[in-house]
C-alpha positions as CSV (number, residue, x, y, z in Angstrom):
1,M,0.0,58.1,-89.9
2,I,0.3,60.7,-92.7
3,R,0.7,57.9,-95.3
4,F,-2.4,56.1,-94.1
5,L,-4.5,59.3,-94.4
6,L,-3.2,59.9,-98.0
7,L,-4.1,56.3,-99.0
8,A,-7.6,56.7,-97.5
9,A,-8.2,59.9,-99.4
10,A,-7.0,58.4,-102.7
11,A,-9.2,55.3,-102.5
12,P,-12.5,57.0,-103.6
13,L,-10.8,58.4,-106.6
14,A,-9.5,55.1,-107.6
15,L,-12.9,53.4,-107.3
16,A,-14.7,56.2,-109.2
17,A,-12.4,56.0,-112.2
18,P,-13.5,53.3,-114.8
19,A,-11.4,50.4,-115.5
20,A,-8.9,50.6,-118.3
21,A,-10.2,49.9,-121.7
22,Q,-9.7,46.3,-122.9
23,N,-7.8,46.2,-126.1
24,M,-9.5,43.6,-128.3
25,G,-8.0,44.8,-131.5
26,P,-6.5,41.5,-132.6
27,M,-9.9,39.6,-132.4
28,P,-10.9,38.6,-135.9
29,G,-14.3,39.6,-137.5
30,M,-15.3,42.1,-134.8
31,N,-15.2,45.4,-136.6
32,M,-17.5,47.5,-134.4
33,P,-18.5,51.1,-135.1
34,G,-17.6,53.8,-132.8
35,A,-16.7,57.4,-132.6
36,T,-13.5,57.0,-130.8
37,H,-10.9,54.1,-130.9
38,N,-8.3,53.1,-128.5
39,A,-4.8,54.0,-129.3
40,S,-3.1,51.2,-131.2
41,P,0.2,49.9,-130.0
42,R,1.5,50.8,-133.5
43,P,1.0,54.5,-134.0
44,S,1.2,54.1,-137.8
45,H,-2.2,52.2,-138.0
46,K,-4.2,54.5,-135.7
47,P,-7.8,54.9,-137.1
48,R,-9.2,58.4,-137.8
49,A,-11.5,59.7,-135.2
50,R,-15.1,60.1,-136.2
51,A,-17.6,62.7,-134.9
52,A,-20.1,61.3,-132.5
53,R,-23.8,61.1,-133.7
54,P,-26.2,63.1,-131.8
55,A,-28.5,61.1,-129.5
56,A,-32.1,60.7,-130.7
57,H,-34.6,62.9,-129.0
58,V,-37.0,60.8,-126.8
59,P,-40.1,62.7,-125.8
60,A,-40.9,62.8,-122.1
61,P,-44.0,60.7,-121.1
62,R,-47.2,62.7,-120.9
63,A,-49.1,62.7,-117.7
64,A,-52.6,61.2,-117.6
65,P,-55.4,63.8,-118.2
66,G,-56.7,65.4,-115.0
67,R,-53.6,64.6,-113.1
68,R,-50.5,66.7,-112.9
69,R,-47.1,65.5,-112.0
70,P,-45.6,67.4,-109.1
71,A,-42.8,69.7,-110.1
72,A,-39.4,68.8,-108.8
73,P,-38.3,71.1,-105.9
74,A,-36.0,73.8,-107.0
75,S,-32.6,73.7,-105.5
76,R,-30.4,76.7,-105.1
77,H,-27.2,74.7,-105.3
78,R,-26.3,72.1,-107.9
79,T,-24.2,69.3,-106.8
80,V,-21.4,68.7,-109.2
81,P,-19.1,65.8,-108.7
82,A,-15.6,66.9,-107.9
83,H,-14.0,64.5,-110.4
84,P,-16.3,63.6,-113.4
85,A,-15.5,60.2,-114.7
86,P,-14.1,60.1,-118.3
87,A,-16.1,58.3,-121.0
88,A,-15.1,54.6,-121.4
89,P,-13.4,53.9,-124.8
90,A,-15.3,51.6,-127.1
91,H,-14.0,48.1,-127.8
92,D,-12.0,47.9,-131.0
93,M,-13.1,44.7,-132.8
94,S,-12.4,45.9,-136.3
95,S,-9.7,43.4,-136.9
96,V,-11.9,40.4,-136.3
97,P,-12.6,38.7,-139.7
98,A,-16.0,37.8,-141.1
99,M,-17.8,40.0,-138.6
100,E,-18.2,43.2,-140.5
101,M,-20.9,45.2,-138.7
102,P,-22.8,48.1,-140.2
103,R,-21.7,51.5,-139.1
104,T,-24.9,53.5,-139.7
105,G,-27.6,50.9,-138.9
106,T,-29.1,47.6,-140.0
107,P,-30.1,47.5,-143.6
108,A,-33.8,46.9,-144.6
109,N,-33.1,43.5,-146.2
110,P,-30.0,41.8,-144.7
111,P,-28.1,39.5,-147.0
112,A,-28.7,35.8,-146.6
113,H,-26.1,33.8,-144.9
114,D,-23.9,31.8,-147.3
115,M,-23.4,28.4,-145.8
116,S,-22.3,26.6,-148.9
117,S,-18.7,26.8,-147.9
118,M,-19.2,25.0,-144.6
119,P,-18.4,21.3,-144.7
120,G,-21.4,19.0,-144.8
121,M,-23.8,21.9,-145.7
122,Q,-24.1,21.6,-149.5
123,M,-27.3,23.5,-150.3
124,P,-29.4,22.4,-153.3
125,A,-29.6,24.5,-156.4
126,A,-32.7,26.7,-157.1
127,Q,-34.2,24.1,-159.4
128,A,-33.0,20.5,-159.5
129,P,-32.9,19.0,-163.0
130,A,-35.3,16.2,-163.7
131,Q,-34.1,12.7,-162.8
132,D,-33.2,10.6,-165.8
133,M,-34.5,7.1,-165.0
134,S,-33.8,5.7,-168.4
135,S,-30.3,4.5,-167.4
136,M,-31.6,2.7,-164.3
137,P,-32.0,-1.0,-164.6
138,G,-35.6,-2.2,-164.9
139,H,-36.9,1.3,-165.9
140,D,-37.3,1.2,-169.7
141,M,-39.4,4.3,-170.2
142,A,-40.2,3.4,-173.9
143,A,-41.5,0.0,-172.9
144,M,-43.5,1.4,-170.0
145,S,-45.2,3.9,-172.3
146,E,-46.0,1.1,-174.8
147,E,-47.4,-1.2,-172.1
148,A,-49.6,1.4,-170.3
149,P,-53.3,0.5,-170.5
150,D,-55.8,2.5,-172.4
151,P,-57.9,4.9,-170.3
152,P,-61.4,3.5,-169.4
153,A,-64.2,4.2,-171.8
154,A,-66.7,6.9,-170.8
155,P,-69.8,5.4,-169.3
156,P,-73.0,5.5,-171.3
157,P,-75.4,8.5,-170.8
158,P,-78.1,8.3,-168.1
159,A,-81.7,7.3,-168.9
160,A,-82.7,11.0,-169.3
161,L,-80.3,11.2,-172.3
162,G,-81.2,7.8,-173.8
163,G,-79.0,5.6,-171.6
164,P,-80.0,2.6,-169.5
165,A,-82.9,2.9,-167.0
166,H,-80.8,1.7,-164.1
167,A,-77.5,3.3,-163.0
168,A,-75.9,-0.1,-162.3
169,D,-76.4,-1.1,-165.9
170,R,-73.8,1.6,-166.9
171,V,-71.1,-0.4,-165.1
172,Y,-72.2,-4.1,-165.0
173,P,-73.8,-6.3,-167.6
174,T,-77.5,-5.7,-168.1
175,D,-78.6,-9.3,-167.9
176,R,-76.7,-9.9,-164.7
177,M,-78.2,-6.8,-163.1
178,A,-81.7,-7.8,-164.3
179,D,-81.3,-11.2,-162.5
180,A,-80.1,-9.5,-159.3
181,R,-83.1,-7.1,-159.3
182,A,-85.5,-10.0,-159.7
183,V,-83.9,-11.7,-156.7
184,F,-84.0,-8.4,-154.7
185,R,-87.7,-7.9,-155.5
186,G,-88.5,-11.5,-154.4
187,E,-86.7,-11.0,-151.1
188,H,-88.2,-7.6,-150.3
189,G,-91.9,-7.8,-151.1
190,A,-92.6,-9.5,-154.4
191,I,-93.1,-12.9,-152.8
192,R,-95.8,-15.1,-154.2
193,T,-98.2,-16.2,-151.5
194,S,-101.7,-17.5,-151.3
195,R,-104.6,-17.9,-148.9
196,V,-107.9,-19.7,-148.7
197,L,-110.5,-18.3,-146.3
198,V,-113.9,-19.8,-145.5
199,D,-115.4,-16.9,-143.6
200,Q,-118.8,-18.6,-143.2
201,L,-119.7,-22.3,-143.3
202,E,-122.9,-22.5,-141.2
203,A,-126.2,-24.1,-140.6
204,R,-129.2,-21.8,-140.4
205,I,-132.0,-22.8,-138.1
206,R,-135.3,-21.0,-138.7
207,D,-139.0,-21.7,-138.2
208,G,-139.9,-24.7,-140.3
209,R,-137.1,-24.4,-142.8
210,N,-133.5,-25.2,-141.8
211,G,-130.8,-24.5,-144.3
212,Y,-127.2,-23.8,-144.9
213,A,-125.0,-21.0,-146.3
214,W,-121.3,-20.4,-147.2
215,D,-119.1,-17.5,-148.0
216,G,-115.5,-17.8,-148.9
217,E,-112.6,-16.4,-150.9
218,A,-109.1,-17.3,-152.1
219,W,-106.3,-15.3,-153.5
220,F,-102.8,-16.0,-155.0
221,G,-100.2,-13.4,-156.0
222,G,-97.8,-10.8,-154.7
223,A,-98.1,-7.6,-152.8
224,L,-99.5,-5.6,-155.7
225,N,-101.3,-7.9,-158.0
226,R,-103.4,-11.0,-157.1
227,L,-105.8,-13.4,-158.6
228,W,-108.9,-13.3,-156.4
229,L,-111.7,-15.9,-156.3
230,K,-115.0,-15.4,-154.3
231,T,-118.0,-17.6,-153.9
232,E,-121.2,-17.5,-151.8
233,G,-124.6,-19.2,-151.7
234,E,-127.4,-20.6,-149.6
235,G,-130.1,-23.2,-149.7
236,S,-132.3,-25.6,-147.7
237,F,-131.3,-29.0,-146.4
238,G,-132.2,-31.7,-148.9
239,R,-132.6,-29.3,-151.8
240,A,-130.4,-27.7,-154.4
241,P,-129.0,-24.3,-153.6
242,E,-131.4,-21.4,-154.1
243,Q,-128.5,-19.0,-154.8
244,A,-124.9,-19.8,-155.8
245,E,-122.4,-17.5,-157.5
246,T,-118.6,-17.4,-158.2
247,Q,-116.3,-14.5,-159.0
248,A,-112.9,-14.4,-160.7
249,L,-111.2,-11.1,-160.2
250,W,-107.9,-9.4,-160.8
251,S,-106.9,-7.4,-157.7
252,H,-104.4,-4.5,-157.7
253,A,-103.3,-2.7,-154.6
254,L,-104.0,1.1,-154.7
255,D,-102.3,1.7,-151.4
256,P,-101.6,-0.3,-148.2
257,W,-105.3,-0.4,-147.4
258,F,-107.4,-0.8,-150.5
259,N,-107.5,-3.0,-153.6
260,L,-109.1,-2.3,-157.0
261,Q,-110.8,-5.4,-158.3
262,A,-112.1,-6.2,-161.8
263,G,-113.3,-9.4,-163.4
264,V,-116.3,-11.6,-164.0
265,R,-119.1,-13.1,-162.0
266,Y,-121.3,-16.1,-162.9
267,D,-124.5,-17.1,-161.1
268,F,-125.4,-20.8,-161.3
269,R,-128.6,-20.3,-159.3
270,P,-131.4,-19.1,-159.4
271,D,-132.6,-19.9,-162.9
272,P,-131.9,-18.5,-165.4
273,E,-128.2,-18.3,-165.1
274,R,-126.5,-15.0,-165.7
275,G,-123.0,-13.7,-166.3
276,Y,-121.7,-10.3,-165.1
277,L,-118.8,-7.9,-165.5
278,V,-117.5,-6.8,-162.1
279,L,-115.7,-3.6,-160.9
280,G,-115.2,-3.3,-157.2
281,L,-113.2,-1.9,-154.3
282,E,-112.1,-4.0,-151.3
283,G,-110.0,-3.0,-148.3
284,L,-109.7,-1.9,-144.7
285,A,-111.5,1.3,-143.8
286,P,-110.6,3.6,-140.9
287,Y,-111.3,2.0,-137.5
288,R,-110.6,-1.4,-139.1
289,F,-113.9,-1.9,-140.9
290,Q,-113.5,-4.5,-143.6
291,V,-115.5,-3.3,-146.6
292,D,-116.3,-4.7,-150.0
293,G,-118.3,-2.9,-152.7
294,A,-118.9,-3.9,-156.3
295,V,-121.0,-3.0,-159.3
296,F,-122.3,-5.7,-161.7
297,L,-123.3,-5.5,-165.3
298,S,-125.1,-8.6,-166.6
299,N,-125.1,-10.0,-170.1
300,K,-128.7,-8.8,-170.4
301,G,-127.8,-5.2,-169.6
302,D,-129.0,-5.3,-166.0
303,L,-127.1,-3.1,-163.6
304,S,-126.9,-3.9,-159.9
305,A,-124.6,-3.3,-156.9
306,R,-123.6,-4.9,-153.6
307,F,-122.1,-3.5,-150.4
308,E,-120.7,-5.6,-147.5
309,A,-119.1,-4.4,-144.2
310,E,-117.9,-6.2,-141.1
311,Y,-115.9,-5.5,-138.0
312,E,-114.0,-7.8,-135.6
313,Q,-114.2,-6.8,-131.9
314,R,-111.8,-8.8,-129.7
315,I,-113.3,-9.5,-126.3
316,T,-110.3,-11.7,-125.4
317,Q,-107.4,-13.0,-127.4
318,R,-109.5,-16.0,-128.5
319,L,-113.1,-14.7,-128.2
320,I,-114.1,-12.4,-131.1
321,L,-117.5,-10.7,-131.8
322,Q,-118.1,-10.0,-135.5
323,P,-121.1,-7.9,-136.7
324,R,-121.8,-7.8,-140.4
325,I,-124.3,-6.2,-142.8
326,D,-125.1,-6.9,-146.5
327,L,-127.0,-4.7,-148.9
328,D,-128.1,-5.5,-152.5
329,L,-129.4,-2.8,-154.9
330,S,-130.7,-2.9,-158.5
331,L,-131.1,-0.2,-161.0
332,Q,-134.2,-1.8,-162.7
333,D,-136.8,-4.5,-162.1
334,V,-135.7,-8.1,-163.1
335,P,-138.9,-10.2,-162.7
336,E,-137.3,-13.4,-163.8
337,L,-134.9,-13.1,-160.9
338,R,-137.6,-11.8,-158.6
339,T,-135.6,-8.6,-158.1
340,G,-137.0,-5.1,-157.9
341,A,-135.5,-1.7,-158.5
342,G,-133.9,0.1,-155.5
343,L,-132.9,-1.6,-152.3
344,S,-133.6,-5.2,-152.9
345,T,-132.5,-7.0,-149.7
346,A,-130.7,-6.2,-146.5
347,E,-129.1,-8.6,-144.1
348,A,-127.5,-8.1,-140.6
349,G,-125.7,-10.7,-138.6
350,L,-123.9,-11.1,-135.3
351,R,-121.4,-14.0,-134.8
352,L,-119.4,-14.9,-131.7
353,R,-116.5,-17.2,-132.4
354,Y,-113.8,-18.8,-130.4
355,E,-110.4,-19.4,-131.9
356,I,-109.1,-22.8,-130.8
357,V,-106.2,-21.9,-133.1
358,P,-106.1,-18.9,-135.4
359,E,-106.8,-21.2,-138.4
360,F,-109.9,-22.8,-136.9
361,A,-112.7,-21.1,-134.9
362,P,-116.3,-22.4,-134.4
363,Y,-119.0,-19.7,-133.8
364,V,-122.6,-19.1,-133.0
365,G,-124.8,-16.2,-133.9
366,V,-128.1,-14.7,-135.2
367,H,-129.0,-13.4,-138.5
368,Y,-131.9,-11.2,-139.8
369,G,-132.8,-10.7,-143.5
370,R,-135.6,-8.9,-145.3
371,A,-136.7,-8.0,-148.8
372,F,-137.9,-4.6,-149.8
373,G,-140.0,-3.0,-152.5
374,D,-140.8,-4.9,-155.6
375,T,-138.4,-7.7,-154.5
376,A,-140.7,-8.4,-151.5
377,R,-143.7,-8.3,-153.8
378,F,-142.1,-10.9,-156.2
379,R,-141.3,-13.2,-153.3
380,R,-144.8,-13.1,-151.9
381,A,-146.2,-13.9,-155.3
382,A,-143.8,-17.0,-155.4
383,G,-144.8,-18.1,-151.9
384,E,-141.5,-17.2,-150.3
385,D,-140.9,-15.5,-147.0
386,V,-140.1,-11.8,-147.1
387,G,-137.8,-12.0,-144.0
388,G,-137.2,-13.3,-140.5
389,W,-134.7,-14.3,-137.8
390,T,-132.3,-17.2,-138.1
391,F,-130.1,-18.9,-135.5
392,L,-126.5,-19.7,-136.8
393,M,-123.9,-22.4,-135.9
394,G,-120.8,-22.7,-138.0
395,V,-117.1,-22.6,-138.3
396,R,-114.5,-20.2,-139.7
397,T,-111.2,-21.5,-141.1
398,W,-108.4,-20.5,-143.3
399,F,-105.1,-22.0,-144.6
C-alpha cells in the first residue's frame, strides 16, 4: 500500500518534467544557433556557452478610446509552482553539412543558390556567345549577303510636292491605273445614255381655225455633260408652220437638280429667219416643278427671254394631270416679227393624260393664249387673233 501511494505522488512530477533533449548532433548541415548546447558525448568537443539575447520588447495593445480595460483583480497570494520545469535544451544541428544558418539574423540580400553542381542543372552563362552558322551546311553567309535583294526604292512624292495626282500611280503603272479609273467611272455614273421625249404632239381645235403643235427634246451624254436638242412650233392644217424653232445646247449639271445650258437657237419661221445665242437654266424646282428659263440674243442684237413651268399631279398610277404656263418677253419692239417690248405673249394649258405604258400616253386638255401690248397691236394690224381658247387632243411619248 505504501509503495502504491509513493508511485501516485511521483506521477505528476514525472509528467511535468520535459522530455529529455534529443541529441541531433551527428545530422549534417543543421548548424542551428542557440545560447546553450547539449553536452556532447565527447567532452573534448563541447561548444562554448553563449549568453542569451534579451527578448524584444513588445508593447501591450492599447485599448480603444473611450473604453477602459478592467483591471485584473489583485490577489494577496501568488501561486508559484512547486517544481518549476527546467528550460528545454536546444537541438544541436551544427554538425549537419551545407545547412549553415545565420546566428544573428537573416541578411538583407541572401546569396543566390548555386545549383550548377547538381546533375542535369547546368545553368547558362551570363551572356551566350553568338552562334557561328558559317560552318553549318547550306549557310554560306558570304553568299547570302551577296544574293540579298536591294531595298525597295522610295516612292515618288505626293501631288502636293510635284508627284502624281493619284496615290495609286505611286505604286502601279500610270497607264494601267488610268484605264482602271476610266472603267470605274463608267460603272459608277459616267455612263453614256440618251433620251428622246415628245412632250406635246397635238391637234388644236378652235373656232374656225384648227391647227397642230409640237414640243419635244432629246439629249445624249453622261451625268454631268450632255448634248441637248429642243424643238417646238405650231401651225394650221393645210398650211406651213407659222412658228418653228430648233435649239442645240450644251448642258452641264450644277447640282442634282439644275443644269446650266448654253448654245444656239435658229428660227425657221416666221419670216425673216433669225439666229440666237442661248443661255438658260433647266431643272426641277422645289415641290417638283419642272422649270426652264432662257435668254436669247439674236444676230440683229434683239434681246428676248422665255420662261416655262409645268407640274405633274398624279391622280392614279396611270392618270396624270399636267398644268403648264409659257411666258415670252422682249426688251425692245421687233415689228418685222410682230413682237412688242415687255410681256409679248402668255399661254396656259391643262392636259389630262392616261399612261397605257410609261412610254406612251394619250391626253386631252384645254389651252388659252393671249398677246399683250404692242404684240397684240401688231397682230390686229396683220388680221390675226389676239387670243382665245383651244381644245387639245394629243399623245405624249418617249424612248
